[in-house]
BAVO-633192 format. One record per residue (C-alpha): residue in one letter; x, y, z. Coordinates in Angstrom, 2 decimals. Each point is the difference from the previous one (the first is absolute). Layout:
BAVO-633192
@code->a; X->X; Y->Y; Z->Z .
...
***
This chain:
BAVO-633192
@code->m; X->-2.25; Y->3.64; Z->85.47 .
@code->v; X->-1.57; Y->-1.91; Z->2.92 .
@code->k; X->-3.37; Y->-0.21; Z->-1.77 .
@code->y; X->1.68; Y->-1.24; Z->-3.15 .
@code->i; X->1.93; Y->-2.68; Z->1.89 .
@code->l; X->-3.10; Y->-1.22; Z->1.81 .
@code->k; X->-2.00; Y->-0.08; Z->-3.22 .
@code->r; X->2.70; Y->-1.91; Z->-1.86 .
@code->l; X->0.35; Y->-2.47; Z->2.88 .
@code->f; X->-3.74; Y->-0.63; Z->-0.07 .
@code->q; X->0.05; Y->-0.45; Z->-3.78 .
@code->s; X->2.97; Y->-2.36; Z->0.26 .
@code->l; X->-1.70; Y->-2.10; Z->2.68 .
@code->f; X->-3.19; Y->-0.16; Z->-2.05 .
@code->t; X->1.94; Y->-1.09; Z->-3.10 .
@code->v; X->1.84; Y->-2.76; Z->1.87 .
@code->l; X->-3.24; Y->-1.31; Z->1.52 .
@code->l; X->-1.68; Y->0.10; Z->-3.40 .
@code->v; X->2.81; Y->-2.01; Z->-1.62 .
@code->v; X->0.03; Y->-2.55; Z->2.84 .
@code->t; X->-3.79; Y->-0.35; Z->-0.11 .
@code->i; X->-0.05; Y->-0.63; Z->-3.75 .
@code->v; X->2.79; Y->-2.58; Z->0.24 .
@code->f; X->-1.68; Y->-1.67; Z->2.99 .
@code->l; X->-3.33; Y->-0.37; Z->-1.80 .
@code->l; X->1.64; Y->-1.20; Z->-3.23 .
@code->l; X->1.88; Y->-2.69; Z->1.92 .
@code->r; X->-3.32; Y->-1.17; Z->1.46 .
@code->l; X->-1.22; Y->-0.69; Z->-3.55 .
@code->m; X->2.60; Y->-2.75; Z->-0.35 .
@code->p; X->-1.25; Y->-3.61; Z->0.22 .
@code->t; X->0.44; Y->-1.45; Z->3.50 .
@code->d; X->2.01; Y->-2.91; Z->-1.44 .
@code->y; X->2.97; Y->2.34; Z->-0.26 .
@code->y; X->0.26; Y->0.10; Z->3.80 .
@code->f; X->1.09; Y->-3.65; Z->0.10 .
@code->t; X->2.90; Y->-1.95; Z->-1.39 .
@code->e; X->-0.51; Y->-2.68; Z->-2.62 .
@code->d; X->0.66; Y->-2.72; Z->2.57 .
@code->e; X->-2.65; Y->1.43; Z->2.33 .
@code->l; X->-2.56; Y->0.16; Z->-2.80 .
@code->m; X->0.69; Y->-3.61; Z->-0.95 .
@code->k; X->0.17; Y->-1.53; Z->3.46 .
@code->l; X->-2.43; Y->1.98; Z->2.15 .
@code->p; X->-3.80; Y->-0.37; Z->-0.34 .
@code->q; X->-2.05; Y->3.02; Z->-0.94 .
@code->e; X->-1.49; Y->0.21; Z->3.50 .
@code->v; X->3.46; Y->0.46; Z->1.54 .
@code->l; X->0.90; Y->2.65; Z->-2.59 .
@code->n; X->-3.22; Y->1.88; Z->0.72 .
@code->d; X->0.67; Y->-0.17; Z->3.74 .
@code->r; X->3.44; Y->1.54; Z->-0.53 .
@code->l; X->-1.44; Y->2.76; Z->-2.16 .
@code->q; X->-2.70; Y->0.68; Z->2.57 .
@code->a; X->2.54; Y->0.13; Z->2.84 .
@code->a; X->2.06; Y->2.51; Z->-1.98 .
@code->g; X->-3.09; Y->2.12; Z->-0.68 .
@code->l; X->0.36; Y->-0.41; Z->-3.75 .
@code->l; X->-3.60; Y->-1.11; Z->-0.50 .
@code->d; X->-1.41; Y->3.21; Z->1.46 .
@code->p; X->-1.29; Y->2.69; Z->-2.38 .
@code->p; X->2.87; Y->2.12; Z->-1.43 .
@code->l; X->-1.14; Y->3.18; Z->1.75 .
@code->v; X->-0.08; Y->-1.81; Z->3.34 .
@code->q; X->3.56; Y->-1.20; Z->-0.61 .
@code->l; X->1.02; Y->3.54; Z->-0.97 .
@code->g; X->-1.45; Y->1.44; Z->3.20 .
@code->r; X->1.80; Y->-2.62; Z->2.07 .
@code->f; X->3.26; Y->0.77; Z->-1.82 .
@code->y; X->-0.18; Y->3.73; Z->0.76 .
@code->r; X->-1.11; Y->-0.65; Z->3.59 .
@code->d; X->3.06; Y->-2.17; Z->0.65 .
@code->l; X->2.23; Y->2.46; Z->-1.84 .
@code->f; X->-1.04; Y->3.12; Z->1.90 .
@code->t; X->-0.47; Y->-1.58; Z->3.44 .
@code->k; X->2.87; Y->-2.53; Z->0.15 .
@code->f; X->2.09; Y->0.76; Z->-3.10 .
@code->d; X->-0.64; Y->-3.60; Z->-0.95 .
@code->l; X->0.33; Y->-0.75; Z->-3.71 .
@code->g; X->-0.67; Y->-3.70; Z->0.41 .
@code->t; X->2.29; Y->-2.97; Z->-0.44 .
@code->s; X->1.83; Y->-1.35; Z->-3.02 .
@code->r; X->-1.59; Y->-3.18; Z->-1.34 .
@code->r; X->2.55; Y->-1.12; Z->-2.57 .
@code->v; X->3.26; Y->1.99; Z->-0.10 .
@code->q; X->0.69; Y->-0.49; Z->3.72 .
@code->a; X->-2.90; Y->-2.02; Z->1.31 .
@code->n; X->-1.70; Y->1.30; Z->3.16 .
@code->q; X->2.49; Y->2.82; Z->0.44 .
@code->p; X->-1.36; Y->3.54; Z->0.59 .
@code->v; X->0.16; Y->2.03; Z->-3.20 .
@code->v; X->1.67; Y->2.90; Z->1.82 .
@code->k; X->2.78; Y->-2.33; Z->1.16 .
@code->v; X->0.48; Y->-1.42; Z->-3.51 .
@code->i; X->0.34; Y->3.47; Z->-1.54 .
@code->a; X->2.23; Y->1.31; Z->2.81 .
@code->g; X->2.52; Y->-2.78; Z->-0.60 .
@code->k; X->0.30; Y->0.93; Z->-3.68 .
@code->f; X->-0.24; Y->3.77; Z->0.38 .
@code->g; X->3.24; Y->0.34; Z->1.98 .
@code->i; X->2.08; Y->-1.64; Z->-2.74 .
@code->s; X->-1.52; Y->2.14; Z->-2.75 .
@code->m; X->0.34; Y->3.17; Z->2.07 .
@code->q; X->3.70; Y->-0.55; Z->0.65 .
@code->m; X->0.85; Y->-0.72; Z->-3.62 .
@code->g; X->-2.37; Y->2.61; Z->-1.39 .
@code->l; X->1.30; Y->2.91; Z->2.07 .
@code->i; X->3.62; Y->-0.82; Z->-0.82 .
@code->a; X->-0.83; Y->-0.25; Z->-3.71 .
@code->l; X->-1.92; Y->3.28; Z->0.09 .
@code->a; X->2.84; Y->1.82; Z->1.77 .
@code->i; X->2.40; Y->-1.19; Z->-2.69 .
@code->s; X->-2.43; Y->1.07; Z->-2.73 .
@code->i; X->-0.51; Y->3.50; Z->1.35 .
@code->v; X->3.69; Y->0.70; Z->0.59 .
@code->l; X->1.21; Y->-1.39; Z->-3.32 .
@code->g; X->-2.96; Y->1.23; Z->-2.03 .
@code->v; X->0.09; Y->3.59; Z->1.26 .
@code->v; X->3.80; Y->0.31; Z->-0.11 .
@code->i; X->0.31; Y->-1.41; Z->-3.51 .
@code->g; X->-3.02; Y->2.01; Z->-1.16 .
@code->v; X->1.64; Y->3.19; Z->1.28 .
@code->l; X->3.24; Y->-0.85; Z->-1.78 .
@code->q; X->-1.91; Y->-0.75; Z->-3.21 .
@code->a; X->-1.67; Y->3.40; Z->0.13 .
@code->r; X->3.25; Y->1.72; Z->0.91 .
@code->f; X->1.86; Y->-1.59; Z->-2.93 .
@code->k; X->-2.91; Y->-0.22; Z->-2.40 .
@code->d; X->0.77; Y->-1.77; Z->-3.30 .
@code->g; X->3.28; Y->-1.23; Z->1.40 .
@code->v; X->1.28; Y->-3.57; Z->0.35 .
@code->l; X->-1.54; Y->-0.51; Z->3.44 .
@code->d; X->-3.34; Y->1.34; Z->-1.21 .
@code->h; X->-0.05; Y->-2.45; Z->-2.91 .
@code->i; X->0.95; Y->-2.90; Z->2.26 .
@code->g; X->-2.71; Y->0.89; Z->2.49 .
@code->t; X->-2.60; Y->0.39; Z->-2.74 .
@code->g; X->1.03; Y->-3.34; Z->-1.47 .
@code->y; X->-0.38; Y->-1.65; Z->3.41 .
@code->t; X->-3.48; Y->1.48; Z->0.44 .
@code->v; X->-1.12; Y->-1.14; Z->-3.45 .
@code->f; X->1.43; Y->-3.49; Z->0.59 .
@code->v; X->-1.77; Y->-0.43; Z->3.35 .
@code->n; X->-3.34; Y->1.15; Z->-1.40 .
@code->a; X->0.24; Y->-1.88; Z->-3.29 .
@code->v; X->1.36; Y->-3.39; Z->1.06 .
@code->p; X->-2.36; Y->-2.37; Z->1.88 .
@code->h; X->0.76; Y->-0.16; Z->3.70 .
@code->l; X->0.59; Y->-3.73; Z->-0.04 .
@code->v; X->2.76; Y->0.43; Z->-2.59 .
@code->t; X->1.64; Y->2.72; Z->2.10 .
@code->y; X->-0.19; Y->-2.09; Z->3.15 .
@code->s; X->1.44; Y->-3.00; Z->-1.85 .
@code->l; X->2.97; Y->2.07; Z->-1.12 .
@code->v; X->0.55; Y->1.25; Z->3.55 .
@code->l; X->-0.28; Y->-3.54; Z->1.34 .
@code->a; X->2.47; Y->-1.39; Z->-2.55 .
@code->f; X->2.56; Y->2.73; Z->0.63 .
@code->g; X->-0.39; Y->0.02; Z->3.77 .
@code->a; X->0.10; Y->-3.76; Z->0.45 .
@code->r; X->2.61; Y->-0.96; Z->-2.57 .
@code->v; X->2.32; Y->3.01; Z->0.04 .
@code->l; X->-0.36; Y->1.35; Z->3.54 .
@code->g; X->-0.83; Y->-3.31; Z->1.66 .
@code->l; X->-3.08; Y->1.31; Z->1.82 .
@code->p; X->-2.80; Y->-2.38; Z->1.07 .
@code->s; X->-2.57; Y->-0.40; Z->-2.75 .
@code->m; X->-2.90; Y->-0.55; Z->2.42 .
@code->y; X->-1.03; Y->1.57; Z->3.28 .
@code->s; X->1.06; Y->-1.99; Z->3.04 .
@code->a; X->-0.31; Y->0.90; Z->3.67 .
@code->r; X->3.27; Y->-1.85; Z->0.61 .
@code->k; X->1.88; Y->2.14; Z->-2.53 .
@code->l; X->-1.00; Y->3.48; Z->1.13 .
@code->p; X->0.81; Y->2.68; Z->-1.00 .
@code->l; X->1.68; Y->-1.35; Z->-3.14 .
@code->s; X->-3.18; Y->-1.61; Z->-1.32 .
@code->m; X->-1.79; Y->3.36; Z->0.23 .
@code->y; X->2.36; Y->1.86; Z->-2.34 .
@code->l; X->-1.42; Y->-1.16; Z->-3.34 .
@code->p; X->-3.70; Y->0.42; Z->0.97 .
@code->i; X->0.68; Y->3.47; Z->1.40 .
@code->f; X->1.90; Y->1.01; Z->-3.13 .
@code->c; X->-2.85; Y->-1.23; Z->-2.22 .
@code->l; X->-2.54; Y->1.85; Z->2.15 .
@code->s; X->1.95; Y->3.22; Z->-0.45 .
@code->i; X->0.48; Y->-0.21; Z->-3.79 .
@code->g; X->-3.39; Y->1.37; Z->-1.02 .
@code->s; X->-0.23; Y->2.71; Z->2.68 .
@code->t; X->3.52; Y->1.19; Z->-0.77 .
@code->a; X->-0.93; Y->0.46; Z->-3.66 .
@code->y; X->-3.15; Y->1.88; Z->1.03 .
@code->y; X->1.85; Y->2.47; Z->2.25 .
@code->m; X->2.75; Y->0.46; Z->-2.59 .
@code->l; X->-2.50; Y->0.74; Z->-2.76 .
@code->w; X->-2.17; Y->2.46; Z->1.88 .
@code->t; X->2.80; Y->1.73; Z->1.90 .
@code->r; X->1.74; Y->0.69; Z->-3.29 .
@code->r; X->-3.22; Y->1.08; Z->-1.72 .
@code->y; X->-1.12; Y->2.39; Z->2.73 .
@code->m; X->3.47; Y->1.49; Z->0.41 .
@code->v; X->0.40; Y->0.61; Z->-3.73 .
@code->d; X->-3.39; Y->1.74; Z->0.03 .
@code->e; X->1.06; Y->2.17; Z->2.93 .
@code->l; X->3.32; Y->0.90; Z->-1.63 .
@code->n; X->-1.86; Y->1.57; Z->-2.92 .
@code->k; X->-2.08; Y->2.34; Z->2.17 .
@code->d; X->0.58; Y->3.72; Z->0.31 .
@code->y; X->0.85; Y->0.06; Z->3.70 .
@code->i; X->2.95; Y->-2.33; Z->-0.64 .
@code->r; X->1.33; Y->2.28; Z->-2.72 .
@code->l; X->-0.39; Y->2.93; Z->2.39 .
@code->a; X->1.89; Y->-1.85; Z->2.75 .
@code->k; X->2.87; Y->-0.68; Z->-2.40 .
@code->l; X->0.07; Y->3.64; Z->-1.08 .
@code->k; X->0.36; Y->0.98; Z->3.65 .
@code->g; X->3.21; Y->-1.98; Z->0.13 .
@code->l; X->-1.10; Y->-3.16; Z->1.85 .
@code->s; X->2.14; Y->-3.01; Z->-0.79 .
@code->t; X->-1.43; Y->-2.93; Z->-1.88 .
@code->r; X->0.22; Y->-2.19; Z->3.12 .
@code->k; X->-1.99; Y->2.47; Z->2.11 .
@code->v; X->-2.60; Y->0.40; Z->-2.71 .
@code->m; X->-0.37; Y->-3.77; Z->-0.37 .
@code->f; X->-0.39; Y->-0.80; Z->3.68 .
@code->r; X->-1.59; Y->3.16; Z->1.45 .
@code->h; X->-2.60; Y->0.54; Z->-2.67 .
@code->v; X->-0.25; Y->-2.70; Z->-2.65 .
@code->l; X->0.13; Y->-3.15; Z->2.13 .
@code->k; X->-2.28; Y->1.44; Z->2.66 .
@code->n; X->-2.76; Y->0.83; Z->-2.47 .
@code->a; X->0.52; Y->-3.09; Z->-2.12 .
@code->f; X->-0.31; Y->-2.29; Z->3.02 .
@code->v; X->-3.51; Y->1.25; Z->0.85 .
@code->p; X->-1.82; Y->-2.19; Z->-2.57 .
@code->l; X->2.08; Y->-3.02; Z->1.08 .
@code->v; X->-1.10; Y->0.47; Z->3.60 .
@code->q; X->-3.59; Y->-0.89; Z->-0.91 .
@code->y; X->1.09; Y->-3.42; Z->-1.22 .
@code->l; X->2.31; Y->-0.68; Z->2.96 .
@code->p; X->-2.55; Y->-1.17; Z->2.66 .
@code->y; X->-1.78; Y->-2.21; Z->-2.51 .
@code->s; X->3.26; Y->-1.57; Z->-1.16 .
@code->i; X->1.02; Y->-0.66; Z->3.61 .
@code->l; X->-3.26; Y->-1.73; Z->0.85 .
@code->l; X->-0.03; Y->-1.90; Z->-3.27 .
@code->t; X->3.56; Y->-1.21; Z->0.41 .
@code->v; X->-0.55; Y->-0.99; Z->3.61 .
@code->g; X->-3.00; Y->-2.03; Z->-1.15 .
@code->g; X->2.35; Y->-2.20; Z->-1.95 .
@code->s; X->0.58; Y->-0.71; Z->-3.66 .
@code->l; X->-1.88; Y->-2.98; Z->-1.33 .
@code->l; X->2.38; Y->-0.72; Z->-2.85 .
@code->v; X->3.30; Y->0.56; Z->1.80 .
@code->e; X->-0.92; Y->-1.90; Z->3.13 .
@code->r; X->-1.35; Y->-2.95; Z->-1.95 .
@code->f; X->3.00; Y->0.03; Z->-2.36 .
@code->f; X->2.48; Y->-0.23; Z->2.90 .
@code->s; X->-2.24; Y->-2.12; Z->2.28 .
@code->v; X->-0.25; Y->2.74; Z->2.61 .
@code->p; X->-2.63; Y->-0.90; Z->2.65 .
@code->g; X->-1.46; Y->3.51; Z->0.06 .
@code->m; X->-3.24; Y->1.77; Z->-0.85 .
@code->g; X->0.41; Y->-0.30; Z->-3.76 .
@code->p; X->-1.05; Y->-3.63; Z->-0.61 .
@code->l; X->-2.48; Y->-0.06; Z->2.89 .
@code->l; X->-2.93; Y->1.52; Z->-1.90 .
@code->t; X->0.28; Y->-2.31; Z->-3.00 .
@code->d; X->0.46; Y->-3.02; Z->2.29 .
@code->s; X->-3.09; Y->0.91; Z->1.99 .
@code->i; X->-2.05; Y->0.50; Z->-3.18 .
@code->g; X->1.27; Y->-3.20; Z->-1.59 .
@code->r; X->-0.82; Y->-2.00; Z->3.12 .
@code->y; X->-3.36; Y->1.74; Z->0.60 .
@code->d; X->0.98; Y->1.31; Z->3.42 .
@code->t; X->-2.77; Y->2.59; Z->0.12 .
@code->n; X->0.79; Y->1.50; Z->3.41 .
@code->l; X->3.59; Y->0.62; Z->-1.02 .
@code->v; X->-1.08; Y->1.47; Z->-3.37 .
@code->q; X->-2.35; Y->2.44; Z->1.76 .
@code->a; X->2.69; Y->1.11; Z->2.43 .
@code->l; X->2.61; Y->0.51; Z->-2.73 .
@code->v; X->-2.41; Y->1.96; Z->-2.20 .
@code->m; X->-0.77; Y->2.27; Z->2.95 .
@code->l; X->3.70; Y->0.44; Z->0.73 .
@code->y; X->0.97; Y->0.85; Z->-3.59 .
@code->a; X->-3.00; Y->2.31; Z->-0.45 .
@code->t; X->0.91; Y->1.83; Z->3.20 .
@code->m; X->3.63; Y->0.32; Z->-1.03 .
@code->g; X->-0.84; Y->1.33; Z->-3.45 .
@code->i; X->-2.57; Y->2.55; Z->1.18 .
@code->l; X->2.16; Y->1.10; Z->2.92 .
@code->g; X->2.93; Y->0.48; Z->-2.37 .
@code->v; X->-1.95; Y->2.37; Z->-2.24 .
@code->f; X->-1.31; Y->1.92; Z->3.01 .
@code->l; X->3.44; Y->0.39; Z->1.59 .
@code->g; X->1.44; Y->1.07; Z->-3.36 .
@code->d; X->-2.44; Y->2.92; Z->-0.20 .
@code->l; X->0.79; Y->1.09; Z->3.56 .
@code->l; X->3.74; Y->-0.28; Z->-0.52 .
@code->m; X->-0.18; Y->2.14; Z->-3.12 .
@code->a; X->-1.84; Y->2.71; Z->1.93 .
@code->l; X->2.67; Y->-0.07; Z->2.73 .
@code->v; X->2.93; Y->0.11; Z->-2.42 .
@code->d; X->-1.40; Y->2.66; Z->-2.35 .
@code->p; X->-1.60; Y->3.01; Z->1.73 .
@code->r; X->-1.65; Y->0.96; Z->-3.31 .
@code->i; X->-2.34; Y->-2.97; Z->0.39 .
@code->s; X->-2.91; Y->0.35; Z->2.42 .
@code->l; X->-2.64; Y->-2.55; Z->0.83 .
@code->t; X->-3.53; Y->1.31; Z->0.30 .
@code->g; X->-2.90; Y->-1.39; Z->1.91 .
@code->k; X->-1.76; Y->-0.79; Z->-3.26 .
@code->g; X->2.61; Y->-2.58; Z->-0.91 .
@code->d; X->1.56; Y->2.20; Z->-2.67 .
@code->v; X->3.74; Y->0.39; Z->-0.36 .
@code->r; X->1.19; Y->3.46; Z->-0.98 .
***
């Protein structure tokens, strides 16, 4: 187990560094004009622009810039400063200010999704082909078939006009202005947990050991919760760490739709405004979150299900 963990950590670190290196070098292929605003390009002479590029180290060879980037990262945890989104502010500070908002909303939305999704999925499996099962299936199909923007628009119209909730995020109207974004964040994950909880539980209900448990006289409730739910939840556990990290990272569409100043719009804003230092930092953050989520999912599955063992060769048995 220890060898496997160390090997996976090394592989994860190598993958993150590879992704960051590729993005870093690709960004250095961009024309240097993108580092300036239109007013600066029109008003400042070329000599002044070159001096600014030289002072920022952007005229050095790409590999020299890459080495300097990793030196600052590993020695001072310095990811540079933002040039456009928040001029002259440390990138770490810019991200930290957004991350807290996304983390708060994301964790609340995920908690709602897990509770509702698992509970309704269990009830769907328990009363298969009943009214609740059809309603739940219809909800899942609707969420997956209808474009997210349409769903969010319906939520916004109902919440604002019928319930009187704020239509946009506002720090002065907390927590009311968080309700609609959190609900929209939870819609997709709730459908996911409903679908797969139901599917795995229905599969478990058809297995021989469940029939044997019923023949021994165990009640339906005991069979459902002692055996079926426990085994059906194992595959869902693998997705749980990844979904937590992904949700905490923020939803681009939801946060932009409700004007939430979180992590979601930050990446597109930094790309659109050619804030290369911020783009590099965000790519590294999202790559780390994604890879760490997959890694933690494998470990959590091995802890929950004793039938799964992790070998030193990286195989899962």
